[in-house]
C-alpha positions in Angstrom: -92.2 -134.7 4.2 -94.4 -134.0 7.2 -98.1 -135.0 7.1 -100.2 -131.8 7.0 -102.6 -131.0 9.9 -106.3 -130.4 9.4 -106.7 -126.6 9.6 -107.7 -125.3 13.0 -109.8 -122.5 11.5 -112.1 -125.0 9.8 -114.8 -125.6 12.4 -116.5 -129.0 12.4 -120.2 -128.8 12.9 -122.3 -131.4 14.8 -125.1 -131.0 12.3 -124.9 -133.5 9.5 -122.2 -135.7 11.1 -122.4 -139.3 10.1 -120.1 -142.3 10.5 -119.9 -145.7 8.9 -117.4 -148.6 9.5 -116.4 -150.9 6.7 -114.8 -154.2 7.7 -114.8 -155.5 4.2 -117.2 -158.3 4.9 -117.3 -160.9 2.2 -120.4 -163.1 1.9 -120.6 -166.4 0.1 -123.9 -168.0 -0.7 -123.8 -171.8 -0.2 -125.8 -174.5 -2.1 -127.6 -175.2 1.1 -127.5 -173.8 4.6 -126.4 -170.5 6.0 -124.2 -168.3 3.9 -120.6 -167.9 5.0 -119.2 -164.5 6.0 -115.6 -163.4 6.6 -114.1 -160.0 7.2 -111.2 -158.8 5.0 -109.9 -156.0 7.3 -108.7 -156.4 10.8 -109.1 -152.7 11.3 -112.1 -151.0 9.7 -112.1 -148.2 7.2 -114.2 -145.5 8.8 -116.0 -143.1 6.5 -117.4 -139.9 8.0 -119.5 -137.2 6.6 -118.8 -133.9 8.3 -119.7 -130.3 7.7 -117.1 -127.6 8.2 -117.5 -123.8 8.5 -115.0 -121.1 7.9 -115.5 -117.6 9.1 -114.2 -115.5 6.2 -113.6 -115.4 2.5 -109.9 -115.5 3.2 -110.2 -118.7 5.2 -112.2 -120.3 2.4 -109.3 -119.5 0.0 -106.8 -120.8 2.5 -108.7 -124.1 2.9 -108.9 -124.4 -0.9 -105.1 -123.8 -1.1 -104.5 -126.4 1.6 -106.5 -129.0 -0.4 -104.8 -128.1 -3.6 -101.2 -127.7 -2.4 -100.8 -129.7 0.9 -103.1 -132.6 -0.1 -102.2 -132.6 -3.8 -105.8 -131.9 -4.9 -107.3 -134.1 -2.1 -105.3 -137.3 -2.7 -102.9 -136.8 0.2 -103.2 -137.8 3.9 -103.4 -135.4 6.8 -103.5 -135.6 10.6 -107.0 -135.2 12.0 -108.4 -135.1 15.5 -111.3 -137.7 15.6 -114.3 -135.8 17.1 -115.7 -139.0 18.6 -112.7 -140.7 20.2 -110.5 -137.6 20.6 -107.6 -139.5 19.0 -105.3 -138.1 16.4 -105.6 -140.2 13.2 -104.3 -140.1 9.6 -107.2 -139.2 7.3 -107.9 -138.3 3.7 -110.7 -136.6 1.8 -112.8 -138.8 -0.6 -115.4 -137.8 -3.1 -115.3 -135.4 -6.0 -115.2 -132.5 -5.7 -113.6 -132.3 -2.3 -115.5 -129.1 -1.4 -119.0 -127.9 -2.3 -119.0 -124.4 -0.7 -122.2 -122.6 0.2 -122.5 -119.2 1.7 -123.6 -119.4 5.4 -124.0 -115.7 6.3 -121.9 -112.7 5.6 -118.3 -113.8 5.0 -119.0 -117.3 6.3 -118.9 -120.5 4.2 -119.8 -124.1 4.8 -119.1 -127.3 2.9 -119.7 -131.0 3.5 -116.6 -133.2 3.4 -116.1 -137.0 3.2 -113.3 -138.0 5.5 -111.8 -141.5 5.6 -109.6 -143.0 8.3 -108.2 -146.5 8.9 -109.5 -147.4 12.4 
């Protein structure tokens, strides 16, 4: 089965964008001296907070159907264009619920999303 694409009609907003890399650093306290640190992952897990906007009630319903059907209720992976590096990456939604829609003008909706990629 093909990996779904992030919908083109869901516009990513610069406002509220945040990014955090997790290398899985393990820290061990020593009896004396400097604590030891080691990283568990060679490639970080990147967590991003993004806000998306859709331009109509119909697009909101389409996005909800995409999450429900194509992503199996937000557990599936999808292809996503990284807004910082411009590279296509596999991503998934994290957090519950996936969408917290708020009206953003007539027929417009906005929701924050938590997106996770490897690398």
